[in-house]
N, CA, C and O atoms as a CHARMM CRD file, in Angstrom:
* protein
*
  280
    1    1 MET  N      0.83900  -1.17600   0.00000 PROA 1      0.00000
    2    1 MET  CA     0.00000   0.00000   0.00000 PROA 1      0.00000
    3    1 MET  C      0.88600   1.24200   0.00000 PROA 1      0.00000
    4    1 MET  O      1.74500   1.39600   0.86800 PROA 1      0.00000
    5    2 ALA  N      0.68200   2.10600  -0.95000 PROA 2      0.00000
    6    2 ALA  CA     1.48200   3.32000  -1.07800 PROA 2      0.00000
    7    2 ALA  C      1.03400   4.36800  -0.07300 PROA 2      0.00000
    8    2 ALA  O     -0.13500   4.41400   0.31100 PROA 2      0.00000
    9    3 ILE  N      1.96000   5.20000   0.34500 PROA 3      0.00000
   10    3 ILE  CA     1.65300   6.29600   1.25400 PROA 3      0.00000
   11    3 ILE  C      0.95300   7.39100   0.46800 PROA 3      0.00000
   12    3 ILE  O      1.41700   7.79200  -0.60000 PROA 3      0.00000
   13    4 LYS  N     -0.16700   7.87600   0.99600 PROA 4      0.00000
   14    4 LYS  CA    -0.92300   8.92600   0.31600 PROA 4      0.00000
   15    4 LYS  C     -0.27100  10.28300   0.53400 PROA 4      0.00000
   16    4 LYS  O      0.34100  10.53400   1.57200 PROA 4      0.00000
   17    5 THR  N     -0.41000  11.14900  -0.45400 PROA 5      0.00000
   18    5 THR  CA     0.07100  12.51900  -0.31500 PROA 5      0.00000
   19    5 THR  C     -0.86300  13.27300   0.62900 PROA 5      0.00000
   20    5 THR  O     -1.96000  12.80200   0.93100 PROA 5      0.00000
   21    6 TYR  N     -0.42900  14.43300   1.08900 PROA 6      0.00000
   22    6 TYR  CA    -1.28900  15.25400   1.93200 PROA 6      0.00000
   23    6 TYR  C     -2.57300  15.61500   1.19700 PROA 6      0.00000
   24    6 TYR  O     -3.64800  15.63700   1.79700 PROA 6      0.00000
   25    7 GLN  N     -2.46800  15.89600  -0.09400 PROA 7      0.00000
   26    7 GLN  CA    -3.65200  16.24500  -0.88000 PROA 7      0.00000
   27    7 GLN  C     -4.63100  15.07300  -0.93200 PROA 7      0.00000
   28    7 GLN  O     -5.83700  15.26700  -0.78000 PROA 7      0.00000
   29    8 GLU  N     -4.12700  13.87500  -1.14300 PROA 8      0.00000
   30    8 GLU  CA    -4.98900  12.68300  -1.18500 PROA 8      0.00000
   31    8 GLU  C     -5.63800  12.43900   0.18000 PROA 8      0.00000
   32    8 GLU  O     -6.81900  12.10100   0.25900 PROA 8      0.00000
   33    9 GLN  N     -4.86200  12.61300   1.24900 PROA 9      0.00000
   34    9 GLN  CA    -5.41400  12.45200   2.59400 PROA 9      0.00000
   35    9 GLN  C     -6.50400  13.48300   2.85600 PROA 9      0.00000
   36    9 GLN  O     -7.54300  13.16300   3.43300 PROA 9      0.00000
   37   10 LEU  N     -6.26600  14.72700   2.42800 PROA 10     0.00000
   38   10 LEU  CA    -7.24600  15.79400   2.61300 PROA 10     0.00000
   39   10 LEU  C     -8.54300  15.45200   1.88600 PROA 10     0.00000
   40   10 LEU  O     -9.62700  15.64000   2.43800 PROA 10     0.00000
   41   11 GLU  N     -8.44500  14.95900   0.66900 PROA 11     0.00000
   42   11 GLU  CA    -9.63700  14.59400  -0.09600 PROA 11     0.00000
   43   11 GLU  C    -10.41400  13.47200   0.59600 PROA 11     0.00000
   44   11 GLU  O    -11.64500  13.48200   0.60700 PROA 11     0.00000
   45   12 THR  N     -9.69900  12.50900   1.17000 PROA 12     0.00000
   46   12 THR  CA   -10.35300  11.41000   1.89000 PROA 12     0.00000
   47   12 THR  C    -11.07400  11.93000   3.12800 PROA 12     0.00000
   48   12 THR  O    -12.21700  11.55200   3.38700 PROA 12     0.00000
   49   13 VAL  N    -10.41300  12.79500   3.89200 PROA 13     0.00000
   50   13 VAL  CA   -11.02500  13.36100   5.09500 PROA 13     0.00000
   51   13 VAL  C    -12.25100  14.18800   4.72500 PROA 13     0.00000
   52   13 VAL  O    -13.28400  14.09100   5.38700 PROA 13     0.00000
   53   14 GLN  N    -12.15000  14.99300   3.68500 PROA 14     0.00000
   54   14 GLN  CA   -13.27900  15.81600   3.27800 PROA 14     0.00000
   55   14 GLN  C    -14.45700  14.96200   2.80100 PROA 14     0.00000
   56   14 GLN  O    -15.61200  15.30100   3.05900 PROA 14     0.00000
   57   15 ALA  N    -14.17100  13.86900   2.11500 PROA 15     0.00000
   58   15 ALA  CA   -15.23900  12.97000   1.67700 PROA 15     0.00000
   59   15 ALA  C    -15.92300  12.32300   2.87900 PROA 15     0.00000
   60   15 ALA  O    -17.14300  12.15700   2.88900 PROA 15     0.00000
   61   16 THR  N    -15.13900  11.96100   3.88500 PROA 16     0.00000
   62   16 THR  CA   -15.69100  11.37200   5.10400 PROA 16     0.00000
   63   16 THR  C    -16.55100  12.38300   5.84600 PROA 16     0.00000
   64   16 THR  O    -17.63400  12.04400   6.32200 PROA 16     0.00000
   65   17 ILE  N    -16.08400  13.61000   5.94700 PROA 17     0.00000
   66   17 ILE  CA   -16.86200  14.67400   6.59300 PROA 17     0.00000
   67   17 ILE  C    -18.18300  14.86900   5.86100 PROA 17     0.00000
   68   17 ILE  O    -19.23700  14.96400   6.48900 PROA 17     0.00000
   69   18 GLU  N    -18.12700  14.92800   4.53200 PROA 18     0.00000
   70   18 GLU  CA   -19.34300  15.11300   3.74400 PROA 18     0.00000
   71   18 GLU  C    -20.33000  13.96300   3.97100 PROA 18     0.00000
   72   18 GLU  O    -21.53600  14.18100   4.09500 PROA 18     0.00000
   73   19 GLU  N    -19.80600  12.75000   4.02300 PROA 19     0.00000
   74   19 GLU  CA   -20.67000  11.59300   4.24800 PROA 19     0.00000
   75   19 GLU  C    -21.36100  11.67400   5.60400 PROA 19     0.00000
   76   19 GLU  O    -22.55400  11.39000   5.71000 PROA 19     0.00000
   77   20 ILE  N    -20.62800  12.05700   6.63300 PROA 20     0.00000
   78   20 ILE  CA   -21.21300  12.18800   7.96700 PROA 20     0.00000
   79   20 ILE  C    -22.25800  13.30100   7.98100 PROA 20     0.00000
   80   20 ILE  O    -23.32900  13.14700   8.56900 PROA 20     0.00000
   81   21 GLU  N    -21.94600  14.41700   7.33400 PROA 21     0.00000
   82   21 GLU  CA   -22.86800  15.54600   7.33100 PROA 21     0.00000
   83   21 GLU  C    -24.15000  15.23900   6.55700 PROA 21     0.00000
   84   21 GLU  O    -25.21000  15.77200   6.88800 PROA 21     0.00000
   85   22 THR  N    -24.07100  14.39600   5.54100 PROA 22     0.00000
   86   22 THR  CA   -25.26100  14.09200   4.74900 PROA 22     0.00000
   87   22 THR  C    -25.99700  12.84200   5.21800 PROA 22     0.00000
   88   22 THR  O    -27.22300  12.78300   5.12900 PROA 22     0.00000
   89   23 ARG  N    -25.27100  11.84300   5.71600 PROA 23     0.00000
   90   23 ARG  CA   -25.89200  10.57500   6.10400 PROA 23     0.00000
   91   23 ARG  C    -26.01900  10.37900   7.60800 PROA 23     0.00000
   92   23 ARG  O    -26.73400   9.48800   8.06500 PROA 23     0.00000
   93   24 GLY  N    -25.33100  11.20400   8.37100 PROA 24     0.00000
   94   24 GLY  CA   -25.39000  11.08100   9.82100 PROA 24     0.00000
   95   24 GLY  C    -24.15700  10.40700  10.39900 PROA 24     0.00000
   96   24 GLY  O    -23.34200   9.83100   9.67800 PROA 24     0.00000
   97   25 GLN  N    -24.04500  10.49400  11.70500 PROA 25     0.00000
   98   25 GLN  CA   -22.88400   9.98000  12.41800 PROA 25     0.00000
   99   25 GLN  C    -22.86500   8.45700  12.46800 PROA 25     0.00000
  100   25 GLN  O    -21.79800   7.84700  12.40300 PROA 25     0.00000
  101   26 SER  N    -24.04100   7.84000  12.58200 PROA 26     0.00000
  102   26 SER  CA   -24.08000   6.37900  12.66700 PROA 26     0.00000
  103   26 SER  C    -25.29300   5.84600  11.90900 PROA 26     0.00000
  104   26 SER  O    -26.24800   6.57000  11.62800 PROA 26     0.00000
  105   27 THR  N    -25.22300   4.56000  11.58900 PROA 27     0.00000
  106   27 THR  CA   -26.30500   3.89200  10.86900 PROA 27     0.00000
  107   27 THR  C    -26.36800   2.44200  11.30800 PROA 27     0.00000
  108   27 THR  O    -25.38200   1.88900  11.79500 PROA 27     0.00000
  109   28 ASP  N    -27.51900   1.83300  11.13700 PROA 28     0.00000
  110   28 ASP  CA   -27.68300   0.41400  11.45300 PROA 28     0.00000
  111   28 ASP  C    -27.64100  -0.39800  10.16900 PROA 28     0.00000
  112   28 ASP  O    -28.32700  -0.07500   9.19900 PROA 28     0.00000
  113   29 VAL  N    -26.83000  -1.45600  10.16500 PROA 29     0.00000
  114   29 VAL  CA   -26.70800  -2.35500   9.02200 PROA 29     0.00000
  115   29 VAL  C    -26.81700  -3.77800   9.54400 PROA 29     0.00000
  116   29 VAL  O    -25.98900  -4.22800  10.33600 PROA 29     0.00000
  117   30 ASN  N    -27.84900  -4.48100   9.09200 PROA 30     0.00000
  118   30 ASN  CA   -28.06200  -5.87400   9.50100 PROA 30     0.00000
  119   30 ASN  C    -27.98900  -6.06600  11.01500 PROA 30     0.00000
  120   30 ASN  O    -27.37100  -7.01600  11.49600 PROA 30     0.00000
  121   31 GLY  N    -28.61700  -5.16500  11.75900 PROA 31     0.00000
  122   31 GLY  CA   -28.64800  -5.28500  13.19800 PROA 31     0.00000
  123   31 GLY  C    -27.39500  -4.79900  13.91300 PROA 31     0.00000
  124   31 GLY  O    -27.30900  -4.88900  15.13700 PROA 31     0.00000
  125   32 ARG  N    -26.43700  -4.29300  13.17400 PROA 32     0.00000
  126   32 ARG  CA   -25.21000  -3.76300  13.76300 PROA 32     0.00000
  127   32 ARG  C    -25.14500  -2.26300  13.52700 PROA 32     0.00000
  128   32 ARG  O    -25.59500  -1.76400  12.49600 PROA 32     0.00000
  129   33 THR  N    -24.58600  -1.55700  14.48700 PROA 33     0.00000
  130   33 THR  CA   -24.45800  -0.11000  14.36500 PROA 33     0.00000
  131   33 THR  C    -23.06800   0.23300  13.85500 PROA 33     0.00000
  132   33 THR  O    -22.06000  -0.20900  14.40700 PROA 33     0.00000
  133   34 LEU  N    -23.03100   1.02900  12.79500 PROA 34     0.00000
  134   34 LEU  CA   -21.77600   1.52100  12.22300 PROA 34     0.00000
  135   34 LEU  C    -21.65500   2.98800  12.60800 PROA 34     0.00000
  136   34 LEU  O    -22.51400   3.79600  12.25600 PROA 34     0.00000
  137   35 THR  N    -20.59900   3.33500  13.32300 PROA 35     0.00000
  138   35 THR  CA   -20.35700   4.72200  13.70200 PROA 35     0.00000
  139   35 THR  C    -19.17600   5.23600  12.89900 PROA 35     0.00000
  140   35 THR  O    -18.08700   4.66200  12.91600 PROA 35     0.00000
  141   36 ARG  N    -19.41800   6.32200  12.20200 PROA 36     0.00000
  142   36 ARG  CA   -18.35400   6.92700  11.39500 PROA 36     0.00000
  143   36 ARG  C    -17.44300   7.75600  12.29600 PROA 36     0.00000
  144   36 ARG  O    -17.72700   7.93200  13.48100 PROA 36     0.00000
  145   37 GLY  N    -16.35900   8.25800  11.73500 PROA 37     0.00000
  146   37 GLY  CA   -15.38200   9.02300  12.50400 PROA 37     0.00000
  147   37 GLY  C    -15.97400  10.20400  13.25000 PROA 37     0.00000
  148   37 GLY  O    -17.03900  10.70600  12.89000 PROA 37     0.00000
  149   38 ASN  N    -15.28500  10.64300  14.28400 PROA 38     0.00000
  150   38 ASN  CA   -15.70300  11.77500  15.09400 PROA 38     0.00000
  151   38 ASN  C    -15.49100  13.06700  14.29500 PROA 38     0.00000
  152   38 ASN  O    -14.39100  13.33200  13.81100 PROA 38     0.00000
  153   39 LEU  N    -16.55400  13.86300  14.16400 PROA 39     0.00000
  154   39 LEU  CA   -16.45900  15.07300  13.34700 PROA 39     0.00000
  155   39 LEU  C    -15.41600  16.05700  13.86900 PROA 39     0.00000
  156   39 LEU  O    -14.67700  16.64500  13.07900 PROA 39     0.00000
  157   40 ALA  N    -15.34600  16.24300  15.16300 PROA 40     0.00000
  158   40 ALA  CA   -14.36500  17.18600  15.71700 PROA 40     0.00000
  159   40 ALA  C    -12.94100  16.76200  15.35200 PROA 40     0.00000
  160   40 ALA  O    -12.11100  17.59600  14.98800 PROA 40     0.00000
  161   41 THR  N    -12.66900  15.47000  15.45300 PROA 41     0.00000
  162   41 THR  CA   -11.35000  14.95000  15.09200 PROA 41     0.00000
  163   41 THR  C    -11.08900  15.12300  13.60200 PROA 41     0.00000
  164   41 THR  O     -9.98500  15.48700  13.19800 PROA 41     0.00000
  165   42 LEU  N    -12.10100  14.86400  12.79100 PROA 42     0.00000
  166   42 LEU  CA   -11.95200  15.01900  11.33900 PROA 42     0.00000
  167   42 LEU  C    -11.72800  16.47900  10.95300 PROA 42     0.00000
  168   42 LEU  O    -10.92300  16.76600  10.06700 PROA 42     0.00000
  169   43 TYR  N    -12.43600  17.40500  11.61000 PROA 43     0.00000
  170   43 TYR  CA   -12.22300  18.82600  11.32500 PROA 43     0.00000
  171   43 TYR  C    -10.79600  19.24700  11.69600 PROA 43     0.00000
  172   43 TYR  O    -10.16500  20.00900  10.96400 PROA 43     0.00000
  173   44 ASP  N    -10.29300  18.75900  12.82000 PROA 44     0.00000
  174   44 ASP  CA    -8.91100  19.05500  13.21500 PROA 44     0.00000
  175   44 ASP  C     -7.91900  18.50700  12.19200 PROA 44     0.00000
  176   44 ASP  O     -6.96800  19.19000  11.81000 PROA 44     0.00000
  177   45 ARG  N     -8.14600  17.27600  11.75500 PROA 45     0.00000
  178   45 ARG  CA    -7.26700  16.65500  10.75900 PROA 45     0.00000
  179   45 ARG  C     -7.32500  17.42300   9.43900 PROA 45     0.00000
  180   45 ARG  O     -6.30100  17.62200   8.78500 PROA 45     0.00000
  181   46 GLU  N     -8.53300  17.85500   9.04800 PROA 46     0.00000
  182   46 GLU  CA    -8.69200  18.63700   7.81400 PROA 46     0.00000
  183   46 GLU  C     -7.89300  19.93600   7.90500 PROA 46     0.00000
  184   46 GLU  O     -7.21700  20.32000   6.95100 PROA 46     0.00000
  185   47 LYS  N     -7.96900  20.60400   9.04100 PROA 47     0.00000
  186   47 LYS  CA    -7.23400  21.85300   9.23500 PROA 47     0.00000
  187   47 LYS  C     -5.72400  21.62000   9.09200 PROA 47     0.00000
  188   47 LYS  O     -5.03000  22.37900   8.41600 PROA 47     0.00000
  189   48 TYR  N     -5.23400  20.56500   9.73400 PROA 48     0.00000
  190   48 TYR  CA    -3.81200  20.21800   9.64100 PROA 48     0.00000
  191   48 TYR  C     -3.41000  19.92700   8.19500 PROA 48     0.00000
  192   48 TYR  O     -2.39900  20.43200   7.70800 PROA 48     0.00000
  193   49 LEU  N     -4.21100  19.11100   7.51800 PROA 49     0.00000
  194   49 LEU  CA    -3.87300  18.72700   6.14300 PROA 49     0.00000
  195   49 LEU  C     -3.92600  19.92500   5.19500 PROA 49     0.00000
  196   49 LEU  O     -3.12500  20.00500   4.26300 PROA 49     0.00000
  197   50 ARG  N     -4.85000  20.85200   5.41600 PROA 50     0.00000
  198   50 ARG  CA    -4.88900  22.07400   4.59800 PROA 50     0.00000
  199   50 ARG  C     -3.57700  22.85000   4.75400 PROA 50     0.00000
  200   50 ARG  O     -3.02700  23.35400   3.77400 PROA 50     0.00000
  201   51 ARG  N     -3.07900  22.94300   6.00000 PROA 51     0.00000
  202   51 ARG  CA    -1.79700  23.62500   6.22500 PROA 51     0.00000
  203   51 ARG  C     -0.66700  22.91600   5.49200 PROA 51     0.00000
  204   51 ARG  O      0.16900  23.56100   4.86000 PROA 51     0.00000
  205   52 MET  N     -0.64000  21.59400   5.57600 PROA 52     0.00000
  206   52 MET  CA     0.44000  20.83600   4.94700 PROA 52     0.00000
  207   52 MET  C      0.37600  20.94600   3.42200 PROA 52     0.00000
  208   52 MET  O      1.41600  21.06000   2.77400 PROA 52     0.00000
  209   53 VAL  N     -0.81400  20.91300   2.84600 PROA 53     0.00000
  210   53 VAL  CA    -0.96400  21.07900   1.39400 PROA 53     0.00000
  211   53 VAL  C     -0.47700  22.47400   0.99800 PROA 53     0.00000
  212   53 VAL  O      0.19800  22.63000  -0.02000 PROA 53     0.00000
  213   54 GLY  N     -0.81300  23.47700   1.79200 PROA 54     0.00000
  214   54 GLY  CA    -0.34700  24.84200   1.53300 PROA 54     0.00000
  215   54 GLY  C      1.16700  24.95100   1.58800 PROA 54     0.00000
  216   54 GLY  O      1.78200  25.62000   0.75800 PROA 54     0.00000
  217   55 ARG  N      1.76200  24.28800   2.57400 PROA 55     0.00000
  218   55 ARG  CA     3.22200  24.28600   2.68300 PROA 55     0.00000
  219   55 ARG  C      3.86900  23.68600   1.44700 PROA 55     0.00000
  220   55 ARG  O      4.82100  24.23700   0.89400 PROA 55     0.00000
  221   56 GLU  N      3.34000  22.55300   1.02600 PROA 56     0.00000
  222   56 GLU  CA     3.90000  21.91100  -0.17000 PROA 56     0.00000
  223   56 GLU  C      3.77800  22.81500  -1.38100 PROA 56     0.00000
  224   56 GLU  O      4.67900  22.86200  -2.21800 PROA 56     0.00000
  225   57 ALA  N      2.67000  23.53500  -1.47700 PROA 57     0.00000
  226   57 ALA  CA     2.46900  24.43300  -2.61000 PROA 57     0.00000
  227   57 ALA  C      3.47500  25.58500  -2.59200 PROA 57     0.00000
  228   57 ALA  O      3.86300  26.10800  -3.63600 PROA 57     0.00000
  229   58 ARG  N      3.88900  25.97000  -1.37300 PROA 58     0.00000
  230   58 ARG  CA     4.87900  27.05700  -1.23500 PROA 58     0.00000
  231   58 ARG  C      6.30600  26.55500  -1.30000 PROA 58     0.00000
  232   58 ARG  O      7.24300  27.35200  -1.26100 PROA 58     0.00000
  233   59 GLY  N      6.48700  25.24900  -1.40000 PROA 59     0.00000
  234   59 GLY  CA     7.83700  24.71800  -1.55000 PROA 59     0.00000
  235   59 GLY  C      8.41500  24.04700  -0.32500 PROA 59     0.00000
  236   59 GLY  O      9.61100  23.75700  -0.29900 PROA 59     0.00000
  237   60 GLY  N      7.61400  23.79000   0.68700 PROA 60     0.00000
  238   60 GLY  CA     8.11800  23.05200   1.83800 PROA 60     0.00000
  239   60 GLY  C      7.94100  23.76400   3.15200 PROA 60     0.00000
  240   60 GLY  O      7.18100  24.72600   3.26300 PROA 60     0.00000
  241   61 VAL  N      8.65200  23.27800   4.14700 PROA 61     0.00000
  242   61 VAL  CA     8.54100  23.76100   5.51900 PROA 61     0.00000
  243   61 VAL  C      9.40600  24.99900   5.69800 PROA 61     0.00000
  244   61 VAL  O     10.54800  25.04700   5.24000 PROA 61     0.00000
  245   62 ARG  N      8.84500  26.00400   6.37300 PROA 62     0.00000
  246   62 ARG  CA     9.63100  27.18900   6.73200 PROA 62     0.00000
  247   62 ARG  C     10.43200  26.86800   7.98100 PROA 62     0.00000
  248   62 ARG  O      9.93800  26.20300   8.89100 PROA 62     0.00000
  249   63 VAL  N     11.66500  27.34200   8.02000 PROA 63     0.00000
  250   63 VAL  CA    12.53000  27.06500   9.16700 PROA 63     0.00000
  251   63 VAL  C     13.13800  28.36900   9.64700 PROA 63     0.00000
  252   63 VAL  O     13.60200  29.18300   8.84800 PROA 63     0.00000
  253   64 ARG  N     13.13100  28.56300  10.97300 PROA 64     0.00000
  254   64 ARG  CA    13.79800  29.71400  11.57200 PROA 64     0.00000
  255   64 ARG  C     14.73700  29.19500  12.64400 PROA 64     0.00000
  256   64 ARG  O     14.29600  28.55800  13.60100 PROA 64     0.00000
  257   65 ARG  N     16.02100  29.45900  12.49400 PROA 65     0.00000
  258   65 ARG  CA    17.04600  29.02600  13.44700 PROA 65     0.00000
  259   65 ARG  C     16.98500  27.52100  13.70700 PROA 65     0.00000
  260   65 ARG  O     17.15700  27.07000  14.83900 PROA 65     0.00000
  261   66 GLY  N     16.74100  26.75800  12.65900 PROA 66     0.00000
  262   66 GLY  CA    16.74300  25.30800  12.76300 PROA 66     0.00000
  263   66 GLY  C     15.48400  24.69400  13.32500 PROA 66     0.00000
  264   66 GLY  O     15.43000  23.48300  13.53900 PROA 66     0.00000
  265   67 VAL  N     14.43400  25.53000  13.57700 PROA 67     0.00000
  266   67 VAL  CA    13.18600  25.02000  14.14700 PROA 67     0.00000
  267   67 VAL  C     12.07600  25.19200  13.12200 PROA 67     0.00000
  268   67 VAL  O     11.81800  26.31200  12.67900 PROA 67     0.00000
  269   68 PRO  N     11.39700  24.08000  12.72700 PROA 68     0.00000
  270   68 PRO  CA    10.28300  24.20300  11.77200 PROA 68     0.00000
  271   68 PRO  C      9.15700  25.04200  12.37100 PROA 68     0.00000
  272   68 PRO  O      8.85100  24.92400  13.55700 PROA 68     0.00000
  273   69 LEU  N      8.54900  25.87900  11.55400 PROA 69     0.00000
  274   69 LEU  CA     7.43600  26.72400  11.96900 PROA 69     0.00000
  275   69 LEU  C      6.13100  26.18900  11.43700 PROA 69     0.00000
  276   69 LEU  O      6.09300  25.63100  10.33900 PROA 69     0.00000
  277   70 ASP  N      5.04500  26.34700  12.19800 PROA 70     0.00000
  278   70 ASP  CA     3.71300  25.94600  11.72200 PROA 70     0.00000
  279   70 ASP  C      3.10100  27.02000  10.88000 PROA 70     0.00000
  280   70 ASP  O      1.98200  26.86000  10.39300 PROA 70     0.00000
């Protein structure tokens, strides 16, 4: 299994968020309850991935005195 790029990860997270927002947090299938990811966690991950995609678009991580900046 290949490692996904930040952009691919962002698209996956956004698709999951959309699914939860349109279909709900959980559903019953054949007597079992399926609970999708936690929206708060997904929103945090989306925010992080947006930053990382932006960094890549700008050419990488900014560094000041040897310390990476967010």
